[in-house]
Wavefront OBJ file of the C-alpha trace (Angstrom):
o trace
v -0.021 0.036 -0.036
v 1.593 3.223 -1.134
v 0.942 6.246 1.291
v -0.769 9.101 -0.079
v 1.392 12.482 -0.362
v 1.437 14.131 3.001
v -1.610 16.595 3.403
v -2.058 19.635 5.354
v -2.753 19.155 9.060
v -3.729 21.576 11.748
v -2.451 25.150 10.889
v -0.580 26.365 13.923
v 1.567 29.516 14.447
v 4.222 27.768 16.435
v 6.835 25.625 14.826
v 6.689 22.858 17.399
v 2.896 22.202 17.200
v 3.195 19.479 14.549
v 5.439 17.571 16.898
v 2.712 16.878 19.301
v -0.786 15.273 19.565
v -3.729 17.483 19.662
v -5.944 17.268 22.672
v -9.216 18.843 23.528
v -12.966 18.975 23.102
v -15.987 20.574 21.628
v -16.375 23.911 23.497
v -19.753 25.602 23.808
v -19.013 28.937 25.661
v -22.399 30.425 24.369
v -24.035 28.107 26.942
v -22.300 30.065 29.816
v -22.027 33.527 31.021
v -18.832 35.380 29.924
v -17.206 35.258 33.413
v -16.909 31.500 33.070
v -14.753 31.691 29.873
v -11.582 32.788 31.604
v -11.885 30.003 34.068
v -12.500 27.519 31.360
v -9.212 28.523 29.663
v -7.264 28.168 32.957
v -8.694 24.673 33.577
v -8.108 23.758 29.943
v -4.352 24.562 30.401
v -4.323 22.596 33.488
v -5.552 19.506 31.715
v -3.172 19.998 28.774
v -5.728 20.861 26.227
v -4.380 22.603 23.175
v -7.258 22.618 20.791
v -11.090 23.018 20.853
v -13.820 22.802 18.349
v -15.867 25.999 18.689
v -19.091 27.326 17.460
v -20.768 24.092 16.295
v -24.386 24.805 17.306
v -23.994 28.654 17.468
v -25.904 29.746 14.349
v -28.682 31.461 16.160
v -26.222 33.226 18.365
v -24.124 34.390 15.492
v -26.806 35.498 13.233
v -29.898 36.260 15.462
v -31.891 37.520 12.425
v -31.767 37.366 8.831
v -29.928 40.656 8.529
v -27.850 40.830 11.771
v -24.690 39.150 12.786
v -23.097 39.190 16.209
v -19.516 38.100 16.305
v -18.450 39.961 19.436
v -18.715 37.062 21.766
v -16.972 34.676 19.343
v -14.184 37.462 18.835
v -13.665 37.479 22.661
v -13.563 33.593 22.940
v -11.173 33.340 20.067
v -8.836 35.833 21.584
v -9.038 34.291 24.976
v -8.177 30.809 23.699
v -5.245 32.115 21.588
v -3.852 33.907 24.641
v -4.008 30.684 26.477
v -2.158 28.704 23.807
v -5.275 26.842 22.730
v -5.857 26.440 18.880
v -9.347 26.437 17.406
v -11.062 24.101 15.073
v -13.778 26.489 13.975
v -17.107 25.122 12.983
v -19.083 26.777 10.324
v -22.159 26.554 12.701
v -24.394 25.228 9.893
v -25.542 22.097 11.620
v -28.904 23.310 12.766
v -30.698 26.316 11.261
v -31.948 29.038 13.695
v -35.727 29.477 14.450
v -36.008 32.676 12.202
v -34.759 30.736 9.177
v -37.284 27.649 9.606
v -40.091 30.068 10.397
v -39.333 32.233 7.251
v -38.627 29.210 5.103
v -40.355 26.049 6.303
v -39.449 24.558 2.883
v -35.988 23.886 4.170
v -37.397 21.309 6.751
v -36.866 17.477 5.830
v -39.674 15.184 4.975
v -39.886 11.585 6.013
v -40.855 8.753 3.866
v -44.391 9.039 4.960
v -44.669 12.702 3.994
v -44.478 14.087 7.407
v -42.422 17.218 8.026
v -39.435 16.836 10.460
v -40.068 19.930 12.629
v -37.453 22.068 14.513
v -36.826 21.508 18.262
v -33.855 19.257 18.014
v -31.138 19.578 15.510
v -30.199 18.974 11.891
v -33.666 19.852 10.622
v -32.637 20.860 7.130
v -32.726 19.178 3.580
v -29.346 18.416 2.097
v -30.750 19.304 -1.282
v -32.482 22.546 -0.327
v -31.232 25.456 -2.417
v -32.800 27.931 0.021
v -30.926 26.377 2.996
v -27.702 26.309 1.126
v -28.052 29.907 0.190
v -28.366 31.018 3.929
v -25.810 28.584 5.190
v -23.266 29.711 2.657
v -23.758 33.296 3.649
v -22.897 32.567 7.285
v -19.884 30.398 6.025
v -18.566 33.195 4.027
v -19.005 35.732 6.816
v -17.105 33.499 9.216
v -14.315 32.791 6.815
v -13.782 36.522 5.926
v -13.878 37.453 9.622
v -11.495 34.843 11.004
v -9.240 34.038 8.095
v -6.208 35.747 9.667
v -6.970 34.954 13.299
v -3.885 33.218 14.817
v -6.021 30.808 16.794
v -7.621 29.347 13.627
v -6.198 25.903 13.060
v -8.859 24.323 10.901
v -12.339 24.671 9.525
v -15.027 22.165 10.890
v -17.698 21.896 8.245
v -21.269 21.548 9.805
v -21.351 18.667 12.341
v -21.981 14.865 11.926
v -23.409 15.408 8.333
v -26.320 13.113 7.946
v -26.767 11.925 11.643
v -30.432 12.882 11.600
v -31.200 13.974 8.089
v -29.453 11.619 5.624
v -32.696 10.572 4.149
v -35.011 13.213 3.007
v -38.105 12.444 0.685
v -39.096 16.105 -0.067
v -39.822 17.582 -3.434
v -36.386 19.195 -3.374
v -34.923 15.697 -2.713
v -37.015 14.406 -5.583
v -35.702 16.885 -8.118
v -32.167 16.339 -7.188
v -32.699 12.533 -7.210
v -33.691 12.727 -10.797
v -30.819 14.852 -11.650
v -28.542 12.463 -9.970
v -30.105 9.513 -11.914
v -29.766 11.257 -15.137
v -26.031 11.628 -14.467
v -25.700 8.006 -13.593
v -27.845 6.381 -16.379
v -27.963 9.028 -19.087
v -31.242 7.575 -20.726
v -34.382 6.528 -19.234
v -34.241 3.206 -20.940
v -31.013 2.512 -18.932
v -32.628 3.502 -15.729
v -35.630 1.190 -16.538
v -33.221 -1.709 -17.181
v -31.137 -1.245 -13.993
v -34.188 -0.871 -11.914
v -35.913 -3.788 -13.383
v -39.068 -1.925 -13.892
v -40.834 -4.522 -15.954
v -41.592 -5.928 -12.523
v -44.902 -4.834 -11.010
v -45.627 -2.435 -14.068
v -42.994 0.159 -12.817
v -41.873 1.199 -16.319
v -41.163 4.909 -16.446
v -42.031 6.839 -19.638
v -40.920 10.336 -18.250
v -38.215 11.474 -15.853
v -40.773 13.408 -13.871
v -42.523 10.215 -13.015
v -39.403 9.035 -10.866
v -39.603 9.592 -7.112
v -37.627 8.664 -3.964
v -38.792 5.479 -2.361
v -41.549 6.945 -0.456
v -43.931 4.948 1.665
v -45.529 2.453 -0.577
v -48.240 -0.145 -0.476
v -45.755 -2.992 -0.537
v -41.968 -3.363 -0.831
v -40.450 -0.506 -2.836
v -38.199 -1.432 -5.832
v -34.977 -2.567 -4.424
v -32.673 -0.945 -6.876
v -34.626 2.253 -6.428
v -33.839 1.973 -2.652
v -30.268 1.212 -3.195
v -29.784 4.008 -5.728
v -31.517 6.348 -3.169
v -29.024 5.339 -0.505
v -26.149 6.233 -2.964
v -27.766 9.517 -3.805
v -28.329 10.552 -0.202
v -24.734 9.878 0.685
v -23.773 11.945 -2.550
v -26.137 14.735 -1.601
v -24.479 15.191 1.758
v -20.973 14.981 0.114
v -22.070 17.570 -2.413
v -23.119 19.957 0.417
v -19.728 19.296 2.153
v -18.084 20.202 -1.009
v -20.078 23.416 -1.216
v -18.789 24.656 2.171
v -15.438 23.383 1.710
v -14.898 25.090 -1.772
v -16.026 28.303 -0.169
v -13.644 28.137 2.654
v -10.764 27.187 0.346
v -11.453 30.241 -1.812
v -11.421 32.528 1.183
v -8.711 30.881 3.375
v -6.516 28.617 1.069
v -4.058 27.952 3.880
v -6.431 26.613 6.455
v -7.305 22.936 6.193
v -10.989 21.740 6.170
v -12.424 18.704 7.702
v -15.784 17.420 8.965
v -16.517 14.717 11.516
v -17.366 11.283 10.135
v -19.283 8.811 12.434
v -17.496 5.538 11.850
v -19.181 3.530 14.592
v -22.014 1.028 15.333
v -25.309 2.018 14.156
v -24.242 4.572 11.526
v -24.329 3.400 7.779
v -25.973 6.179 5.741
v -22.847 7.781 4.641
v -20.431 6.088 2.318
v -17.136 7.495 4.019
v -14.782 5.545 1.778
v -16.286 7.768 -0.896
v -15.929 10.937 1.264
v -12.445 10.650 2.614
v -10.647 12.355 -0.302
v -12.991 15.443 0.028
v -11.332 16.637 3.246
v -7.767 17.752 4.031
v -7.700 15.327 6.966
v -10.255 12.737 8.156
v -12.060 13.339 11.432
v -14.278 10.879 13.332
v -16.735 10.631 16.161
v -16.953 7.411 18.064
v -19.092 6.319 20.957
v -18.785 3.018 22.772
v -21.980 0.844 22.904
v -21.915 -1.579 25.802
v -21.736 -5.235 25.086
v -19.232 -8.162 25.083
v -17.546 -6.821 21.909
v -17.532 -3.040 22.979
v -13.707 -2.608 22.995
v -13.441 -4.584 19.814
v -15.896 -2.467 18.031
v -13.996 0.597 19.186
v -10.775 -0.816 17.702
v -12.560 -1.925 14.664
v -13.967 1.535 13.931
v -10.631 3.146 14.710
v -8.971 0.664 12.367
v -11.365 1.459 9.554
v -10.964 5.097 10.146
v -7.220 5.009 9.887
v -7.611 3.089 6.632
v -9.941 5.612 5.182
v -6.889 7.982 5.401
v -4.016 5.532 4.790
v -0.574 7.295 5.286
v -2.293 10.331 6.814
v -2.990 11.520 10.355
v -6.591 11.691 11.375
v -8.454 13.452 14.146
v -10.707 11.872 16.762
v -13.131 14.717 16.998
v -15.630 13.363 19.600
v -15.748 10.601 22.199
v -16.964 10.450 25.649
v -15.069 10.727 29.027
v -17.825 8.591 30.615
v -21.471 7.934 30.233
v -23.422 9.255 27.231
v -27.158 10.363 27.378
v -28.763 8.514 24.448
v -28.570 4.815 25.273
v -31.242 2.921 27.225
v -28.931 2.671 30.144
v -25.999 5.053 30.270
v -23.056 3.275 31.990
v -20.175 5.354 33.474
v -16.746 4.178 32.473
v -14.648 2.065 34.627
v -11.176 3.205 35.961
v -8.730 3.190 33.049
v -11.347 3.130 30.183
v -11.017 6.767 29.593
v -7.374 6.487 28.660
v -7.661 3.125 27.094
v -10.417 4.092 24.592
v -8.473 7.259 23.708
v -5.201 5.470 23.188
v -6.791 2.791 21.148
v -7.718 5.476 18.585
v -4.165 6.776 18.674
v -2.867 3.309 18.199
v -4.790 3.230 14.895
v -3.480 6.468 13.666
v -5.294 9.366 15.362
v -3.017 12.383 15.877
v -5.732 14.273 17.792
v -7.854 13.102 20.883
v -11.044 15.204 21.575
v -14.184 14.678 23.545
v -17.739 15.936 23.420
v -17.671 18.256 25.311
v -15.384 20.542 27.537
v -17.834 21.731 30.221
v -20.937 19.620 30.988
v -24.075 21.287 30.236
v -26.703 22.099 32.885
v -29.605 22.462 30.347
v -30.691 20.886 27.226
v -30.911 17.321 25.870
v -27.282 16.431 26.659
v -27.069 17.740 30.185
v -26.437 14.055 31.381
v -23.703 13.455 28.749
v -20.310 13.334 30.362
v -17.478 15.895 29.733
v -13.917 16.804 30.363
v -15.134 19.194 33.253
v -18.168 17.540 34.783
v -20.838 18.913 36.970
v -18.780 17.888 40.011
v -16.018 20.242 38.754
v -12.146 19.858 38.957
v -12.272 17.962 42.255
v -13.626 14.744 40.401
v -12.175 11.349 39.288
v -13.179 12.312 35.627
v -11.249 15.536 35.564
v -8.201 13.910 37.319
v -8.306 11.142 34.546
v -8.524 13.958 31.869
v -5.456 15.586 33.196
v -3.593 12.195 33.391
v -4.499 11.630 29.807
v -3.199 15.042 28.893
v 0.159 14.170 30.403
v 0.154 10.764 28.639
v -0.392 12.443 25.324
v 2.482 14.941 25.957
v 4.711 11.962 26.698
v 3.515 10.458 23.178
v 4.662 13.425 21.251
v 7.348 11.249 19.440
v 4.289 9.381 17.763
v 2.910 12.509 16.221
v 3.189 12.181 12.433
v 3.840 8.515 12.265
v 1.376 6.405 10.466
v -0.245 2.980 10.902
v 1.875 0.085 9.827
v -0.100 -2.193 7.451
v -0.822 -5.791 8.588
v -0.513 -8.901 6.599
v -4.227 -9.441 6.606
v -7.289 -7.328 5.797
v -10.980 -7.322 6.244
v -12.731 -5.759 3.323
v -15.576 -3.367 4.263
v -18.092 -2.336 1.541
v -20.827 0.373 2.242
v -22.882 -0.753 -0.903
v -22.857 -4.465 0.280
v -23.891 -3.265 3.837
v -26.786 -1.165 2.286
v -28.064 -3.838 -0.144
v -27.643 -6.843 2.058
v -29.937 -5.556 4.716
v -32.798 -4.346 2.469
v -36.303 -5.967 2.757
v -37.579 -8.902 0.619
v -34.589 -10.809 1.438
v -34.041 -14.401 2.630
v -33.771 -13.231 6.223
v -34.202 -9.825 8.058
v -31.695 -11.048 10.735
v -28.642 -10.396 8.720
v -26.195 -7.829 10.311
v -23.461 -6.899 7.870
v -21.404 -4.997 10.291
v -21.750 -7.606 12.979
v -20.227 -10.300 10.802
v -17.442 -8.067 9.923
v -16.811 -7.430 13.645
v -16.915 -11.181 14.491
v -14.010 -11.710 11.971
v -12.212 -8.823 13.545
v -12.753 -10.168 17.076
v -11.394 -13.628 15.771
v -8.291 -11.940 14.526
v -7.830 -10.264 17.944
v -8.512 -13.460 19.826
v -5.569 -15.113 17.782
v -3.306 -12.076 18.463
v -3.023 -11.230 14.741
v -3.110 -7.830 13.414
v -5.622 -7.039 10.660
v -6.433 -3.919 8.579
v -10.221 -2.985 8.054
v -10.117 -1.489 4.704
v -12.635 -0.025 2.216
v -13.410 -2.411 -0.787
v -11.593 -0.387 -3.445
v -8.300 -0.829 -1.350
v -5.350 -2.505 -3.462
v -5.027 -6.075 -2.228
v -1.470 -6.910 -3.400
v -0.050 -6.086 0.044
v -2.036 -8.633 2.055
v -1.490 -12.490 2.343
v -5.061 -12.969 3.650
v -8.293 -11.129 2.779
v -11.672 -11.589 4.408
v -14.591 -10.278 2.695
v -17.742 -10.725 4.930
v -21.104 -10.695 3.255
v -19.637 -9.056 0.130
v -23.178 -9.023 -1.408
v -22.649 -6.607 -4.171
v -19.905 -7.881 -6.619
v -19.687 -6.051 -9.991
v -17.736 -7.856 -12.705
v -14.580 -5.597 -12.078
v -14.389 -6.579 -8.252
v -14.868 -10.164 -9.195
v -11.891 -10.001 -11.611
v -9.831 -8.162 -8.772
v -10.555 -11.136 -6.424
v -9.724 -13.650 -8.975
v -6.552 -12.001 -9.664
v -5.759 -11.844 -6.025
v -6.093 -15.452 -5.621
v -4.291 -16.397 -8.825
v -1.263 -14.282 -7.577
v -1.117 -16.342 -4.335
v -3.516 -14.518 -2.050
v -5.738 -16.320 0.475
v -9.339 -15.023 0.302
v -12.265 -15.941 2.494
v -15.857 -14.983 1.851
v -19.109 -15.686 3.774
v -22.798 -16.488 3.116
v -24.757 -14.092 0.887
v -21.648 -12.980 -0.985
v -21.233 -12.577 -4.769
v -24.990 -12.613 -5.238
v -25.793 -9.367 -7.083
v -24.294 -6.834 -9.323
v -23.988 -3.137 -8.992
v -27.641 -2.850 -9.944
v -28.858 -5.293 -7.339
v -29.540 -7.981 -10.124
v -28.873 -11.509 -9.188
v -26.028 -13.159 -11.056
v -27.754 -16.119 -12.528
v -26.557 -19.783 -12.905
v -26.396 -20.495 -9.017
v -24.977 -18.640 -6.097
v -22.534 -17.285 -5.150
v -22.899 -15.798 -8.561
v -19.836 -13.543 -9.450
v -17.687 -15.624 -7.133
v -19.051 -19.143 -8.087
v -16.080 -20.187 -10.239
v -13.571 -18.764 -7.953
v -14.849 -20.710 -4.895
v -15.610 -23.929 -6.992
v -19.088 -24.255 -5.454
v -22.614 -23.978 -6.472
v -25.605 -23.105 -4.296
v -29.224 -23.546 -5.775
v -31.123 -22.175 -2.754
v -30.369 -20.422 0.389
v -31.144 -21.864 3.789
v -31.774 -19.161 6.382
v -32.465 -20.065 9.911
v -35.076 -18.989 12.300
v -33.746 -16.927 15.296
v -34.132 -19.966 17.545
v -32.516 -22.537 15.303
v -28.862 -23.805 15.420
v -26.919 -26.200 13.389
v -23.811 -28.144 14.540
v -20.604 -28.532 12.389
v -18.230 -31.344 12.708
v -15.386 -29.013 13.595
v -17.318 -28.460 17.048
v -18.660 -25.071 16.031
v -22.307 -23.883 15.951
v -23.899 -21.936 13.063
v -26.877 -19.649 13.368
v -28.893 -17.308 11.083
v -27.879 -18.810 7.695
v -27.036 -22.118 5.878
v -26.396 -23.012 2.304
v -26.810 -26.218 0.561
v -23.396 -26.400 -1.177
v -22.582 -28.460 -4.251
v -18.832 -28.802 -4.949
v -18.076 -28.161 -8.616
v -14.310 -28.101 -8.683
v -11.806 -30.913 -7.982
v -9.522 -28.256 -6.314
v -12.081 -27.713 -3.492
v -11.569 -29.370 -0.129
v -14.277 -29.306 2.580
v -13.009 -28.039 5.804
v -16.192 -28.654 7.932
v -19.446 -30.435 7.306
v -22.937 -29.844 8.732
v -23.803 -32.532 11.422
v -27.358 -31.344 12.016
v -29.994 -29.506 10.248
v -31.575 -29.708 6.858
v -28.088 -29.895 5.140
v -26.496 -32.414 7.503
v -23.688 -34.277 5.769
v -23.364 -31.522 3.286
v -20.286 -29.112 3.150
v -20.363 -26.197 5.496
v -17.087 -24.517 5.032
v -15.070 -25.146 1.784
v -11.670 -24.045 0.380
v -10.459 -24.107 -3.198
v -6.817 -24.346 -3.282
v -4.814 -22.962 -6.307
v -1.224 -23.304 -7.063
v -0.194 -20.513 -4.391
v -3.439 -19.228 -3.171
v -6.934 -20.229 -1.943
v -10.518 -19.197 -1.798
v -12.615 -20.225 1.287
v -16.349 -20.108 1.642
v -18.134 -20.034 5.051
v -21.844 -20.762 4.673
v -23.116 -19.957 8.158
v -22.785 -17.391 10.853
v -20.307 -18.742 13.371
v -19.773 -15.830 15.674
v -16.257 -14.660 16.832
v -15.630 -17.754 18.834
v -16.753 -20.113 16.022
v -14.504 -18.270 13.531
v -11.305 -18.805 15.462
v -10.558 -22.323 14.239
v -11.571 -21.487 10.738
v -9.410 -18.228 10.648
v -6.515 -20.067 12.339
v -6.558 -22.704 9.517
v -6.578 -19.946 6.908
v -3.784 -17.877 8.618
v -1.686 -21.092 8.833
v -2.155 -21.786 5.103
v -0.978 -18.256 4.411
v 1.863 -18.333 6.933
v 0.586 -15.300 8.747
v 1.677 -15.347 12.393
v 1.133 -13.320 15.477
v 3.858 -10.917 16.514
v 2.849 -11.177 20.163
v 4.370 -13.663 22.652
v 1.975 -16.685 23.130
v 1.167 -15.588 26.687
v -0.349 -12.314 25.395
v -2.363 -13.542 22.361
v -6.060 -12.957 22.647
v -5.648 -10.855 25.804
v -3.704 -8.000 24.269
v -4.272 -6.178 21.063
v -1.222 -5.044 19.119
v -1.265 -1.981 16.924
v 1.850 -0.552 15.330
v 2.664 2.964 14.058
v 5.914 3.885 12.537
v 8.134 6.698 11.185
v 11.489 6.997 9.642
v 13.571 6.135 12.653
v 11.254 4.086 15.052
v 8.185 2.170 15.290
v 5.682 2.149 18.176
v 3.999 -0.815 19.586
v 0.669 -0.140 21.158
v -0.221 -2.948 23.538
v -3.800 -2.780 24.648
v -5.090 -4.864 27.399
v -8.570 -6.265 26.235
v -9.290 -7.711 29.642
v -10.116 -6.694 33.255
v -7.073 -8.580 34.621
v -3.351 -7.923 34.644
v -1.547 -9.598 31.652
v 2.067 -10.680 31.504
v 3.835 -9.688 28.194
v 7.114 -11.361 28.111
v 10.070 -11.242 25.699
v 9.639 -7.453 24.729
v 12.061 -5.568 22.692
v 11.940 -1.835 23.037
v 11.669 0.929 25.462
v 8.591 1.931 27.279
v 7.313 5.288 26.304
v 3.936 5.014 28.224
v 2.902 2.403 30.686
v 4.517 0.336 33.354
v 8.219 -0.193 33.445
v 9.353 -3.451 31.899
v 11.565 -5.500 33.967
v 13.933 -7.889 32.324
v 12.035 -7.483 29.015
v 8.791 -8.546 30.721
v 5.938 -6.025 31.215
v 2.824 -6.521 33.361
v 0.014 -4.772 31.635
v -2.666 -3.496 34.273
v -6.374 -4.134 33.669
v -7.737 -1.989 30.858
v -4.316 -0.390 30.323
v -2.263 0.632 27.308
v 1.489 0.556 27.046
v 3.579 1.946 24.089
v 6.979 0.671 23.196
v 9.431 2.481 21.050
v 11.382 0.070 18.926
v 14.085 0.671 16.202
v 12.653 1.111 12.831
v 11.634 -2.236 11.132
l 1 2 3 4 5 6 7 8 9 10 11 12 13 14 15 16 17 18 19 20 21 22 23 24 25 26 27 28 29 30 31 32 33 34 35 36 37 38 39 40 41 42 43 44 45 46 47 48 49 50 51 52 53 54 55 56 57 58 59 60 61 62 63 64 65 66 67 68 69 70 71 72 73 74 75 76 77 78 79 80 81 82 83 84 85 86 87 88 89 90 91 92 93 94 95 96 97 98 99 100 101 102 103 104 105 106 107 108 109 110 111 112 113 114 115 116 117 118 119 120 121 122 123 124 125 126 127 128 129 130 131 132 133 134 135 136 137 138 139 140 141 142 143 144 145 146 147 148 149 150 151 152 153 154 155 156 157 158 159 160 161 162 163 164 165 166 167 168 169 170 171 172 173 174 175 176 177 178 179 180 181 182 183 184 185 186 187 188 189 190 191 192 193 194 195 196 197 198 199 200 201 202 203 204 205 206 207 208 209 210 211 212 213 214 215 216 217 218 219 220 221 222 223 224 225 226 227 228 229 230 231 232 233 234 235 236 237 238 239 240 241 242 243 244 245 246 247 248 249 250 251 252 253 254 255 256 257 258 259 260 261 262 263 264 265 266 267 268 269 270 271 272 273 274 275 276 277 278 279 280 281 282 283 284 285 286 287 288 289 290 291 292 293 294 295 296 297 298 299 300 301 302 303 304 305 306 307 308 309 310 311 312 313 314 315 316 317 318 319 320 321 322 323 324 325 326 327 328 329 330 331 332 333 334 335 336 337 338 339 340 341 342 343 344 345 346 347 348 349 350 351 352 353 354 355 356 357 358 359 360 361 362 363 364 365 366 367 368 369 370 371 372 373 374 375 376 377 378 379 380 381 382 383 384 385 386 387 388 389 390 391 392 393 394 395 396 397 398 399 400 401 402 403 404 405 406 407 408 409 410 411 412 413 414 415 416 417 418 419 420 421 422 423 424 425 426 427 428 429 430 431 432 433 434 435 436 437 438 439 440 441 442 443 444 445 446 447 448 449 450 451 452 453 454 455 456 457 458 459 460 461 462 463 464 465 466 467 468 469 470 471 472 473 474 475 476 477 478 479 480 481 482 483 484 485 486 487 488 489 490 491 492 493 494 495 496 497 498 499 500 501 502 503 504 505 506 507 508 509 510 511 512 513 514 515 516 517 518 519 520 521 522 523 524 525 526 527 528 529 530 531 532 533 534 535 536 537 538 539 540 541 542 543 544 545 546 547 548 549 550 551 552 553 554 555 556 557 558 559 560 561 562 563 564 565 566 567 568 569 570 571 572 573 574 575 576 577 578 579 580 581 582 583 584 585 586 587 588 589 590 591 592 593 594 595 596 597 598 599 600 601 602 603 604 605 606 607 608 609 610 611 612 613 614 615 616 617 618 619 620 621 622 623 624 625 626 627 628 629 630 631 632 633 634 635 636 637 638 639 640 641 642 643 644 645 646 647 648 649 650 651 652 653 654 655 656 657 658 659 660 661 662 663 664 665 666 667 668 669 670 671 672 673 674 675 676 677 678 679 680 681
């Protein structure tokens, strides 16, 4: 994998700023009286904060009426922060329109699939395709850019906030017009759209472009390709809005980098971030932990994927939480050590900035119970002491700044279009969870102590010895050719159930499943065998399958059966197969095995590819290893995945952060992270 050219990072007036990690939070001084602001800056300095995101939800304060701006308070805050040595990632404040705008122009409000208006009262109540909203938003962006272009505190521009978090799918008339324009660009002629959408089914043939609509509430299941294209369009509409703000900012302030905060985390799938990554000067991400047995693995998975959206470049952790959030059914406080461990896991996967939502915990509003760096309890609190400790740790990690993630020998392909298409309605099962299947494979890698990269589907594969493509449902001909070439050139590929089934138009590859991958895998499946939620099947390798099975016929003499079904409708038929070529292989897993069940399958695949763990045997499965490197050194991040101490023997390197290593043996405390500096490898 060839790193991209070094891009711009944070603009800082002092020459040493690039040689440190950024640390801070969203800062919302407009929620507080002015006399608090000086105390905020003092406490920030005590905590080691060196950057804040400012003005994110301040449009109504900055522009109280159509024709009046008020920048005086923001001028004061910018000057205070600069005097305190704190840089500013200045938001364009367009995330939520003010009441005057939605009152004067209710046509900017989104419409849901049933035709109901999404009213003001929360946030992101705007249509991505609204020309009226865009006109007013860009007026504000220009005013901000012109006023603060030369302010010494300005380090970066923060476009909007969490684009698409609440308004990714809009079914309004504005969206209808924009959708038709997008479809014309994609298909050219109406006949091509009719062919791609399969409109011969259910008498859906279109004779005029004006007949085409978004997939609004229908009497039955909407056209699946229409649904998939609307997902593509909706991601592109938000990306186009991002470009509009970005281009204006670059025109006014060409030396200030522009970013926006992605949301690579569980539960967010509407935006194709692999397609967005090149639109910003550096990738930023928000991540929040969802409790559960794979919570830490999911954090690592998301950080890993974010790092691979920006290969060879630093990225910015824009938001995560110091402790509890406010929007889960039960909001659990973090345990001792988790604030630092969660933060450093992002750093391990390439983040050069660690920031939280938010600096000072709110006393009013919907997020008043969301944790912050400075909690309701004040500076005399465990949370604030942990915040200060993390600030000191990040100062000690200054040598890591500017280094990049070191690629692994294995990769997991992550494909947004397969995610979207595989979970649509009218499918063999509604229980399929694309991201969970990918996460289960990731956990299996971690359990075996083997580093793996989570990469977008367009990533070149030639640097990887093993590639896993979970539920790679959408496989255009070009991707099929890439995967065939990968295996022919000695790569070891594994795919799962419901892979290779459809092309880019969501049309089934005929002749038997897995369609586009049938010849590569050397198998044929006539009919799927999804399982009810309460059904299980046993395999002869001791594992148990759920959710899905396939009736596999082996069609190639090069195929060996790695596991057979012992129970279920397909008992005594293949469950896991591998087609072996001269130097590579292609494996098919026909059921959901979960992280534990995937371990023996993955171990066999890794053994065939001669991919080994870099960790000592005693630490495998209990410790995650992530590696960053520069010209003269590499840094090993050792992350304790458990709530118990872990012995990590036979270490080579100097401890930068963490407990001292005695006799090349380190005892990693529960939920702790150690960082070793090693000579360049």
